[in-house]
VEXDREN-2710 file (C-alpha; in Angstrom, 1 decimal):
% VEXDREN-2710
k/r/px/py/pz
1/MET/-61.2/-116.1/-49.9
2/THR/-59.3/-113.6/-52.2
3/LEU/-60.9/-110.3/-53.0
4/SER/-61.2/-111.2/-56.6
5/ILE/-63.3/-114.3/-55.8
6/TYR/-65.4/-112.2/-53.4
7/LYS/-66.1/-109.7/-56.1
8/VAL/-67.2/-112.4/-58.5
9/LEU/-69.5/-114.0/-56.0
10/THR/-71.1/-110.8/-55.0
11/PHE/-71.6/-109.9/-58.6
12/LEU/-73.2/-113.2/-59.4
13/ALA/-75.5/-112.8/-56.3
14/GLY/-77.3/-109.8/-57.9
15/PRO/-80.4/-111.7/-59.2
16/ILE/-81.2/-113.1/-55.7
17/ALA/-80.9/-109.7/-53.9
18/ARG/-84.6/-108.7/-54.3
19/PRO/-86.1/-112.0/-53.2
20/LEU/-83.5/-112.3/-50.4
21/LEU/-84.5/-108.9/-49.0
22/SER/-88.2/-109.8/-49.3
23/ILE/-87.7/-112.9/-47.3
24/ARG/-85.7/-111.0/-44.7
25/ALA/-88.5/-108.4/-44.5
26/ALA/-91.1/-111.1/-43.9
27/ARG/-88.9/-112.3/-41.0
28/GLY/-88.6/-108.8/-39.6
29/ARG/-84.9/-108.5/-40.4
30/GLU/-85.4/-105.8/-43.1
31/SER/-87.7/-102.8/-43.5
32/ALA/-91.2/-103.7/-44.6
33/ASP/-91.3/-100.6/-46.7
34/PRO/-90.2/-101.4/-50.3
35/VAL/-88.8/-97.9/-50.7
36/ARG/-86.5/-98.4/-47.7
37/ARG/-85.6/-101.9/-48.9
38/ALA/-84.3/-100.3/-52.1
39/GLU/-81.7/-98.5/-50.0
40/ARG/-80.1/-102.0/-49.5
41/ARG/-79.6/-102.0/-53.3
42/GLY/-77.9/-98.5/-53.2
43/THR/-81.0/-96.6/-54.2
44/SER/-81.5/-93.7/-51.8
45/SER/-84.9/-92.6/-50.5
46/LEU/-83.9/-89.1/-49.4
47/PRO/-82.6/-86.1/-51.4
48/ARG/-79.0/-85.3/-50.9
49/PRO/-78.6/-82.0/-49.0
50/GLU/-76.4/-79.3/-50.6
51/GLY/-72.9/-78.9/-49.4
52/THR/-70.6/-81.2/-47.4
53/VAL/-72.0/-84.6/-46.3
54/PHE/-70.0/-86.7/-43.8
55/TRP/-70.9/-90.4/-43.7
56/PHE/-71.0/-92.6/-40.6
57/ASP/-71.5/-96.3/-40.9
58/ALA/-72.6/-98.4/-37.9
59/VAL/-74.1/-101.9/-37.7
60/SER/-76.8/-101.7/-35.1
61/VAL/-77.9/-100.0/-31.9
62/GLY/-74.7/-100.3/-29.9
63/GLU/-72.5/-99.0/-32.7
64/SER/-74.8/-96.2/-33.6
65/ASN/-75.2/-95.1/-30.0
66/SER/-71.4/-94.8/-29.7
67/ALA/-71.3/-92.8/-33.0
68/ILE/-73.6/-90.1/-31.6
69/PRO/-70.9/-88.1/-29.7
70/MET/-68.6/-88.3/-32.8
71/ILE/-71.5/-87.2/-35.0
72/ASP/-72.1/-84.2/-32.8
73/PHE/-68.4/-83.4/-32.8
74/VAL/-68.2/-83.4/-36.6
75/LEU/-71.3/-81.2/-36.9
76/GLU/-69.8/-78.8/-34.4
77/GLU/-66.4/-78.7/-36.2
78/PHE/-68.1/-78.2/-39.6
79/PRO/-71.3/-76.2/-38.9
80/ARG/-72.5/-76.0/-42.5
81/SER/-72.2/-79.8/-43.1
82/SER/-74.7/-82.7/-42.8
83/VAL/-74.2/-86.2/-41.6
84/LEU/-75.5/-89.4/-43.3
85/VAL/-75.7/-92.4/-41.0
86/THR/-76.0/-96.0/-42.3
87/THR/-76.9/-99.1/-40.4
88/THR/-77.6/-102.7/-41.5
89/THR/-80.3/-103.6/-39.0
90/VAL/-83.9/-102.5/-38.6
91/THR/-83.4/-101.9/-34.8
92/GLY/-80.4/-99.7/-35.6
93/ALA/-82.4/-97.7/-38.1
94/ARG/-85.2/-97.1/-35.6
95/ASN/-82.7/-96.1/-33.0
96/MET/-81.0/-93.6/-35.3
97/GLU/-84.2/-92.1/-36.8
98/THR/-85.2/-91.1/-33.3
99/LYS/-81.8/-89.7/-32.2
100/LEU/-81.0/-87.9/-35.5
101/ALA/-84.3/-86.0/-35.7
102/SER/-82.9/-83.0/-33.8
103/ARG/-79.6/-83.0/-35.6
104/ARG/-78.4/-82.1/-39.1
105/ALA/-78.3/-85.8/-39.8
106/PHE/-80.4/-88.5/-41.4
107/HIS/-80.4/-92.3/-41.8
108/GLN/-80.3/-94.7/-44.7
109/PHE/-79.7/-98.4/-44.8
110/LEU/-76.2/-99.6/-45.8
111/PRO/-76.4/-101.3/-49.3
112/LEU/-75.7/-105.0/-49.5
113/ASP/-72.0/-105.4/-50.4
114/ARG/-72.3/-105.7/-54.2
115/ARG/-70.1/-103.4/-56.3
116/ALA/-72.9/-101.9/-58.3
117/TYR/-74.8/-101.0/-55.2
118/ALA/-71.8/-99.5/-53.5
119/ASP/-71.1/-97.4/-56.6
120/ARG/-74.7/-96.2/-56.9
121/PHE/-74.7/-95.2/-53.2
122/LEU/-71.4/-93.4/-53.2
123/ASP/-72.0/-91.6/-56.5
124/TYR/-75.3/-90.3/-55.1
125/TRP/-74.1/-89.1/-51.7
126/ARG/-70.6/-88.1/-52.6
127/PRO/-69.4/-88.0/-48.9
128/SER/-66.4/-85.9/-48.0
129/ALA/-65.2/-88.5/-45.5
130/GLY/-66.4/-91.8/-44.2
131/PHE/-66.3/-92.9/-40.5
132/PHE/-66.7/-96.6/-39.8
133/ILE/-67.6/-97.8/-36.3
134/ASP/-66.0/-100.9/-34.7
135/SER/-65.4/-103.6/-37.4
136/ASP/-67.8/-103.2/-40.2
137/PHE/-65.5/-104.1/-43.1
138/TRP/-67.3/-104.6/-46.4
139/PRO/-64.8/-105.1/-49.2
140/ASN/-66.8/-103.7/-52.2
141/MET/-67.9/-100.6/-50.3
142/LEU/-64.4/-99.9/-48.9
143/LEU/-62.6/-100.4/-52.2
144/SER/-65.2/-98.3/-54.1
145/ALA/-64.8/-95.4/-51.6
146/HIS/-61.0/-95.6/-51.8
147/GLU/-61.1/-95.4/-55.6
148/ARG/-63.1/-92.2/-55.3
149/ARG/-60.4/-90.9/-52.9
150/ILE/-62.9/-90.6/-50.0
151/PRO/-60.9/-90.5/-46.8
152/LEU/-62.0/-93.3/-44.5
153/ILE/-61.5/-93.3/-40.8
154/LEU/-62.1/-96.3/-38.5
155/LEU/-63.5/-95.3/-35.1
156/ASN/-63.4/-97.6/-32.1
157/GLY/-61.7/-100.2/-34.3
158/ARG/-61.6/-103.7/-32.9
159/VAL/-60.8/-107.1/-34.3
160/SER/-61.6/-110.4/-32.6
161/ASN/-58.8/-113.0/-32.3
162/ARG/-60.7/-115.3/-34.7
163/SER/-61.1/-112.6/-37.3
164/TYR/-57.5/-111.5/-36.9
165/GLU/-56.2/-115.0/-37.5
166/ARG/-58.4/-115.4/-40.6
167/TRP/-57.2/-112.1/-42.0
168/MET/-53.6/-113.0/-41.4
169/ARG/-54.0/-116.1/-43.5
170/HIS/-54.8/-113.8/-46.5
171/ARG/-52.3/-111.0/-45.9
172/ALA/-52.5/-109.6/-49.5
173/ALA/-56.2/-109.2/-49.3
174/SER/-56.0/-107.9/-45.8
175/SER/-53.4/-105.2/-46.7
176/ARG/-55.3/-104.1/-49.7
177/LEU/-58.6/-103.9/-47.9
178/MET/-57.4/-102.3/-44.7
179/GLY/-55.1/-100.0/-46.6
180/THR/-58.3/-98.2/-47.7
181/PHE/-58.4/-96.6/-44.2
182/ALA/-56.5/-93.4/-43.9
183/TYR/-56.6/-93.5/-40.1
184/ALA/-57.9/-95.6/-37.2
185/LEU/-58.6/-95.0/-33.6
186/ALA/-58.5/-98.4/-31.9
187/LYS/-60.4/-99.2/-28.8
188/SER/-57.4/-101.0/-27.1
189/ASP/-53.7/-101.4/-27.6
190/GLY/-54.2/-105.0/-28.6
191/ASP/-56.7/-103.9/-31.3
192/ALA/-54.3/-101.2/-32.5
193/GLY/-51.6/-103.8/-33.0
194/LYS/-53.9/-106.1/-34.9
195/LEU/-55.2/-103.3/-37.2
196/SER/-51.6/-102.3/-37.9
197/ASP/-50.7/-105.8/-38.8
198/MET/-53.7/-106.1/-41.1
199/GLY/-52.6/-103.1/-43.1
200/ILE/-53.8/-99.8/-41.7
201/ALA/-50.8/-97.5/-41.8
202/SER/-51.9/-94.9/-39.2
203/VAL/-53.4/-96.4/-36.0
204/GLU/-53.7/-94.9/-32.5
205/CYS/-55.4/-96.0/-29.3
206/VAL/-57.4/-93.6/-27.1
207/GLY/-59.7/-96.1/-25.5
208/ASN/-63.2/-97.4/-26.1
209/LEU/-65.4/-94.7/-27.5
210/LYS/-68.5/-96.5/-26.2
211/TYR/-67.4/-95.3/-22.8
212/GLY/-67.8/-91.7/-23.9
213/VAL/-71.5/-92.0/-24.8
214/PRO/-73.5/-89.7/-22.5
215/PRO/-75.8/-91.5/-20.0
216/LEU/-79.0/-92.7/-21.6
217/PRO/-81.7/-90.0/-21.3
218/CYS/-83.9/-90.8/-18.5
219/ASP/-87.5/-89.7/-18.0
220/ALA/-88.0/-89.0/-14.3
221/ALA/-91.8/-89.4/-14.6
222/ARG/-91.3/-92.9/-16.1
223/VAL/-88.9/-93.8/-13.3
224/ALA/-91.5/-92.8/-10.7
225/GLU/-94.1/-94.8/-12.6
226/ILE/-91.9/-97.9/-12.5
227/ALA/-91.2/-97.4/-8.8
228/SER/-94.9/-97.1/-8.0
229/ALA/-95.8/-100.2/-10.0
230/ALA/-93.0/-102.2/-8.5
231/GLY/-94.4/-101.4/-5.1
232/GLY/-91.1/-101.6/-3.1
233/ARG/-90.6/-105.3/-3.8
234/ALA/-87.2/-106.9/-3.9
235/SER/-86.3/-106.7/-7.6
236/TRP/-83.7/-107.2/-10.3
237/MET/-83.4/-106.9/-14.0
238/ALA/-81.9/-109.0/-16.9
239/SER/-81.1/-106.7/-19.8
240/VAL/-80.2/-107.3/-23.5
241/THR/-80.8/-111.0/-23.1
242/HIS/-80.4/-113.4/-26.0
243/ARG/-82.4/-116.6/-27.0
244/GLY/-81.3/-119.5/-24.8
245/GLU/-80.5/-117.3/-21.7
246/ASP/-84.0/-116.6/-20.6
247/GLU/-84.6/-120.1/-19.4
248/HIS/-81.6/-119.8/-17.0
249/ILE/-82.7/-116.4/-15.9
250/LEU/-86.2/-117.6/-15.1
251/LYS/-84.8/-120.6/-13.3
252/ALA/-82.7/-118.3/-11.2
253/HIS/-85.7/-116.1/-10.4
254/LYS/-87.6/-119.1/-9.2
255/THR/-84.8/-119.8/-6.7
256/ILE/-84.7/-116.1/-5.7
257/ARG/-88.4/-116.1/-4.9
258/ASP/-87.8/-119.0/-2.4
259/LYS/-86.0/-116.4/-0.3
260/PHE/-87.9/-113.3/-1.5
261/PRO/-91.4/-114.5/-2.3
262/GLU/-92.5/-111.1/-3.7
263/ALA/-89.4/-110.7/-5.9
264/LEU/-89.9/-109.0/-9.2
265/LEU/-87.8/-109.6/-12.4
266/VAL/-87.8/-107.4/-15.5
267/ILE/-86.4/-109.0/-18.7
268/ALA/-85.4/-106.7/-21.6
269/PRO/-84.5/-108.8/-24.6
270/ARG/-81.8/-107.7/-27.0
271/HIS/-84.3/-108.2/-29.8
272/PRO/-87.7/-106.8/-28.7
273/GLU/-89.6/-109.0/-31.2
274/ARG/-88.9/-111.9/-28.8
275/GLY/-91.1/-110.4/-26.2
276/GLY/-94.1/-112.7/-26.8
277/GLU/-91.8/-115.7/-26.9
278/ILE/-90.3/-114.8/-23.4
279/LEU/-93.8/-114.1/-22.1
280/GLU/-94.9/-117.7/-22.9
281/LEU/-91.7/-119.1/-21.5
282/ALA/-92.2/-117.2/-18.2
283/ARG/-95.7/-118.5/-17.9
284/SER/-94.5/-122.0/-18.5
285/PHE/-92.3/-121.6/-15.4
286/GLY/-95.5/-120.8/-13.5
287/PHE/-94.9/-117.0/-13.2
288/ALA/-97.6/-114.4/-13.5
289/ALA/-96.0/-112.4/-16.4
290/ALA/-96.9/-109.3/-18.5
291/LEU/-95.6/-107.7/-21.7
292/GLU/-94.9/-103.9/-21.9
293/SER/-95.7/-103.7/-25.7
294/SER/-99.2/-104.9/-24.9
295/GLY/-99.8/-102.1/-22.5
296/ASP/-99.5/-104.4/-19.4
297/LYS/-98.2/-103.0/-16.1
298/ILE/-95.5/-104.2/-13.8
299/ALA/-97.9/-104.2/-10.8
300/ARG/-98.9/-107.3/-8.8
301/PRO/-99.7/-110.1/-9.3
302/ASN/-97.0/-110.0/-12.0
303/SER/-93.6/-111.4/-10.9
304/VAL/-92.0/-111.3/-14.3
305/TYR/-92.3/-108.3/-16.7
306/ILE/-90.9/-108.3/-20.2
307/SER/-89.9/-104.8/-21.5
308/ASP/-90.0/-105.4/-25.2
309/VAL/-90.1/-101.7/-26.3
310/LEU/-87.0/-100.3/-28.1
311/GLY/-85.2/-97.5/-26.4
312/GLY/-86.8/-97.8/-23.0
313/LEU/-83.9/-99.1/-20.9
314/ALA/-82.8/-96.0/-19.1
315/PRO/-85.7/-95.7/-16.6
316/TYR/-85.3/-99.3/-15.7
317/TYR/-81.6/-98.9/-15.1
318/LYS/-82.3/-95.9/-13.0
319/TYR/-84.8/-97.7/-10.8
320/PHE/-83.4/-101.3/-10.6
321/ASP/-80.3/-101.6/-8.3
322/ILE/-79.2/-105.0/-9.8
323/VAL/-78.8/-105.6/-13.5
324/PHE/-77.6/-108.8/-15.2
325/ILE/-76.1/-108.0/-18.6
326/GLY/-77.2/-110.7/-21.1
327/GLY/-75.6/-112.1/-24.2
328/SER/-73.0/-113.6/-21.8
329/LEU/-74.3/-116.7/-20.1
330/LEU/-73.9/-119.4/-22.8
331/GLU/-70.7/-120.5/-24.6
332/ASN/-71.8/-119.3/-28.0
333/MET/-72.2/-115.7/-26.8
334/ASP/-69.8/-112.8/-26.8
335/GLY/-71.2/-110.3/-24.3
336/GLN/-72.9/-106.9/-24.3
337/ASN/-71.7/-103.5/-23.2
338/PRO/-72.3/-103.0/-19.4
339/MET/-71.3/-99.4/-19.3
340/GLU/-74.8/-97.9/-20.1
341/ALA/-76.2/-99.6/-17.0
342/ALA/-73.1/-98.7/-14.9
343/ARG/-73.5/-95.0/-15.8
344/LEU/-77.0/-95.0/-14.2
345/ASN/-75.8/-96.4/-10.9
346/THR/-76.6/-100.1/-11.0
347/ALA/-74.8/-103.1/-9.6
348/ILE/-73.6/-105.1/-12.6
349/LEU/-73.8/-108.9/-13.0
350/SER/-72.7/-110.8/-16.1
351/GLY/-72.0/-114.2/-17.5
352/SER/-68.4/-115.1/-18.3
353/ASN/-68.7/-115.3/-22.1
354/VAL/-67.8/-111.7/-23.0
355/ASP/-65.1/-112.0/-25.6
356/SER/-66.4/-108.9/-27.5
357/PHE/-66.1/-106.8/-24.3
358/LEU/-63.1/-108.4/-22.5
359/GLU/-61.4/-105.0/-22.1
360/THR/-64.6/-103.5/-20.7
361/TYR/-65.0/-106.2/-18.2
362/ASP/-61.4/-106.2/-17.2
363/ILE/-61.7/-102.5/-16.3
364/LEU/-64.8/-103.2/-14.2
365/LYS/-63.1/-106.3/-12.6
366/ARG/-60.0/-104.2/-11.6
367/ALA/-62.3/-101.8/-9.9
368/ASP/-64.3/-104.6/-8.2
369/ALA/-67.3/-103.2/-10.0
370/VAL/-68.8/-106.4/-11.6
371/THR/-69.7/-109.9/-10.4
372/MET/-69.3/-112.7/-12.9
373/VAL/-71.7/-115.7/-12.8
374/THR/-71.6/-119.0/-14.7
375/ASP/-75.2/-120.5/-14.5
376/ALA/-78.6/-120.1/-13.0
377/LYS/-77.4/-121.3/-9.6
378/SER/-74.6/-118.7/-9.3
379/LEU/-76.8/-116.0/-10.7
380/SER/-79.5/-116.6/-8.1
381/GLU/-76.9/-116.7/-5.4
382/GLN/-75.4/-113.4/-6.3
383/VAL/-78.7/-111.6/-6.8
384/ALA/-80.0/-112.9/-3.4
385/SER/-76.7/-111.9/-1.8
386/LEU/-77.0/-108.3/-3.0
387/LEU/-80.7/-108.1/-2.0
388/SER/-79.7/-109.3/1.4
389/GLN/-76.9/-106.9/2.0
390/PRO/-77.9/-103.3/1.3
391/ALA/-74.5/-101.9/2.2
392/LEU/-72.7/-104.2/-0.3
393/LEU/-75.3/-103.3/-2.9
394/THR/-74.6/-99.6/-2.4
395/GLU/-70.9/-100.2/-2.7
396/MET/-71.2/-102.2/-5.9
397/LYS/-73.4/-99.5/-7.5
398/ALA/-71.0/-96.7/-6.6
399/ARG/-68.0/-98.6/-7.9
400/ALA/-69.7/-99.3/-11.2
401/LYS/-70.8/-95.7/-11.7
402/SER/-67.5/-94.1/-10.8
403/THR/-65.6/-96.5/-13.0
404/ALA/-67.9/-95.8/-16.0
405/GLU/-67.7/-92.0/-15.5
406/ARG/-63.8/-92.1/-15.3
407/GLU/-63.7/-94.0/-18.6
408/ALA/-66.0/-91.4/-20.3
409/ALA/-63.0/-89.1/-20.7
410/VAL/-62.0/-91.1/-23.8
411/LEU/-64.2/-88.7/-25.8
412/ASP/-62.0/-85.7/-25.3
413/ARG/-58.9/-87.7/-26.2
414/ALA/-60.5/-88.9/-29.4
415/LYS/-61.6/-85.3/-30.4
416/GLY/-58.1/-84.0/-30.1
417/LYS/-56.7/-86.8/-32.3
418/LEU/-59.3/-86.3/-34.9
419/ARG/-58.9/-82.5/-35.2
420/ALA/-55.2/-83.0/-36.0
421/LYS/-56.0/-85.8/-38.5
422/PHE/-58.7/-83.7/-40.2
423/ARG/-56.0/-81.0/-40.9
424/GLU/-53.5/-83.6/-42.1
425/LEU/-56.0/-85.2/-44.5
426/GLY/-57.5/-82.0/-45.7
427/ILE/-60.9/-82.9/-44.5
428/GLY/-63.1/-79.8/-44.3
429/GLY/-66.7/-78.7/-44.7
430/GLY/-68.6/-75.8/-46.1
END
């Protein structure tokens, strides 16, 4: 599709924006607050602070988490500035509203990519620079910002092979759109090459910024509470799971309990709203199961516990020695970031479908710090093997943690590159 056709189609889609947002809100995919939904049409719900505003755009939880160190860096470099953070998902919004509360920063939803909405948003906020995380390329927004001479910087830039091939079939559109970026920090050398081919003139690679995110804050009292409730049972965790995986995970747990009859499994779905669905599924397997959002406890007789509360992973990672990283077991999946769990000293298991995190898993594989599985059978075998061999389990945890900590140095490299680029582009703050 050419950019001209895209502009026409998004212009014509204007009349359906309101009903579309209402439908999405009814399904939990947009804010239920009409004022917040108006942000998706470019109408801001907060007053613009005086002075310099820097804008960070992230899609959801993972991208916004990786933006936090860069947000702090910008606020330190420009102490009289503020930061606006946009996300497209409700979970991303909740995550940011919590984490930005103690910073000179605030959250708004990113407008739908219609030119009138982009213009309204940018004319109101007047950002001095825009930082885009990963691969959130919205044509109308990027072109509108470029026309206003807002310097745009891509952080942790990445492009999947499929997206790259698609963009290369439309080179003129790709060059025009990606040429709106003044600079890009790519997460890998391969991504740097792709982004350069697509039209970004200045691209460098310092590594994956997600590795530089500080360890998840962990409440020691909550860890102790989990430990007490678990009661010393053999236990493991399946984190950020996606629909379709839970059946395989529960099947694996059933096999594990043949060898460890008291074994406990905690499932933390990628989308917390699926908690009730997983609860019923666990009960259909014959498990005594409980749901965190209902106030239920891990304690016996429960053998499956669903943690469906946003932002509560850290204490579980700290307590559980074995964590399976979801979004990776089925062919239509692309993986999730394992480094958050690795930083908190867990042995990492993952499915083999991790296209979005190939570089991450390659790093862990080279350090012998991850075990890949293919199905319920191999998952149950690997969990049982680790539970049966405490020395091996300790080694796996230590390798994962040391690898994650070594990669965290990416943040210092990125800061040095950005300081130089700020001077070159004349980016400053009051």
